[in-house]
C-alpha positions, -999 to 999 in steps of 0.1 A, spaced: -41 387 -196 -20 356 -189 -27 338 -156 4 328 -136 3 295 -119 24 291 -88 39 256 -87 63 241 -61 100 247 -68 109 210 -65 100 185 -91 74 157 -87 86 121 -95 71 92 -113 60 60 -97 54 28 -117 41 33 -152 9 52 -143 14 75 -114 32 107 -104 37 117 -68 33 154 -62 32 179 -33 0 199 -27 -3 228 -51 17 211 -79 6 218 -114 -16 189 -128 1 162 -148 2 167 -185 19 134 -196 -10 111 -190 0 101 -155 -23 100 -125 -13 125 -98 -11 112 -62 -10 142 -39 11 136 -8 20 160 20 56 152 28 62 140 64 78 114 86 58 85 74 70 80 38 60 96 5 68 70 -21 106 72 -25 114 41 -5 122 10 -26 95 -11 -8 68 14 -15 78 16 -52 79 -22 -55 44 -25 -40 31 1 -65 46 -17 -94 29 -49 -83 -4 -32 -77 -3 -19 -113 3 -54 -126 -29 -67 -109 -56 -68 -135 -86 -72 -113 -85 -47 -84 -119 -32 -95 -144 -34 -67 -120 -51 -42 -117 -45 -5 -82 -37 9 -66 -41 44 -36 -19 46 -16 -28 77 11 -3 87 -5 21 63 17 52 71 7 79 47 -19 56 31 -1 59 -2 -7 22 -11 -44 24 -3 -47 56 -24 -30 40 -53 -52 9 -50 -83 31 -50 -71 49 -81 -67 15 -97 -103 6 -89 -105 -8 -54 -138 -1 -37 -128 3 -1 -97 2 21 -92 -1 59 -59 15 70 -43 5 102 -13 20 119 1 21 155 11 57 153 -17 84 158 4 109 138 5 85 109 -33 82 110 -36 120 109 -12 121 80 -31 94 61 -64 111 66 -50 144 53 -36 127 22 -68 109 15 -86 143 17 -60 158 -7 -68 130 -32 -105 134 -29 -112 98 -15 -120 105 21 -151 83 22 -136 53 5 -108 48 31 -113 41 68 -85 47 93 -79 30 127 -51 34 152 -38 1 165 -24 -33 155 -39 -62 136 -59 -69 167 -80 -38 159 -94 -55 128 -124 -78 135 -133 -80 99 -123 -108 76 -128 -116 39 -106 -89 24 -97 -93 -12 -62 -80 -8 -39 -74 22 -11 -48 19 15 -50 47 47 -30 41 62 -36 75 92 -55 90 98 -91 82 100 -103 118 65 -88 124 52 -105 93 64 -138 107 48 -132 141 13 -123 127 13 -148 98 -16 -170 110 -38 -140 120 -31 -120 88 -39 -149 65 -72 -153 83 -82 -118 72 -80 -127 35 -108 -144 17 -100 -177 0 -84 -169 -33 -75 -134 -21 -39 -120 -22 -13 -107 2 12 -81 -9 40 -81 17 70 -58 18 95 -42 41 112 -76 43 150 -75 47 167 -102 26 176 -122 57 139 -127 64 128 -133 28 130 -171 28 114 -175 63 85 -152 54 78 -171 21 79 -205 38 58 -194 68 30 -181 46 32 -211 23 27 -233 53 -2 -212 63 -20 -220 31 -7 -194 6 8 -199 -29 38 -177 -38 31 -157 -69 61 -133 -70 92 -127 -50 112 -95 -57 146 -89 -42 154 -52 -40 186 -34 -29 181 -42 8 145 -53 11 122 -77 -7 85 -79 -17 64 -110 -17 30 -115 -35 10 -145 -24 -25 -159 -30 -44 -177 -3 -55 -212 -12 -91 -209 -26 -102 -241 -8 
C-alpha cells in the first residue's frame, strides 16, 4: 500500500546556491539542497534582501569550519543556523526582543542544532565574550555606526564582520567608520534598498 505524505500547500524557496527554506512538515529536499526549517513569524524567514545577501556571502566563505559566531540582532536565528550548516562550531545569538529569542530557540530545535547555538535577550552589552571568528549583524546602519568600536572589539584579530540592514544612505559612513576602527573592506554589495558589507579586522 502506498504511503501518502502530507506536505504544506505553499512552495519552499531556494536561498543561495546550497539551501532551501521550508516550513515545518515540508517534504525533504530532493535536489541536493540543504533544508533550513523555519517557523514563519514576525522576525523574518529569509525573504528579505539583506538576509539573502548575507547567506550568499556566508556560502562564499571557504573557512567557516570550527568557527565561533556572534549573531547580533539574530531574529529567527536563520543566519546562525546557516553558518552552523556550513561548519561553524558555535554561535551566540543576541536580540532585544524576548519573542524573537523564543522564535530563534524554536527554529534551532526544528533544525536539530539546539546545543550549538546559545541565545540571550539584550543588546551588545549582554556579551562579555570576545575573540569571535565572525560577527553577523543584520541591523540598521545608524546602530552599526553607534556600536562600531564595541563591535570590533568582539572580533579576534583577522576575524570578519558581516554587516547588513544598511540603507544606501548609511553605506559610505558605515564602511569608513569600520575602516577607521581597524577593519579592511572585503566586499560591499548594494541591493535594491539596503547594502551588505563584509570586513576583516586587522590581524595586528
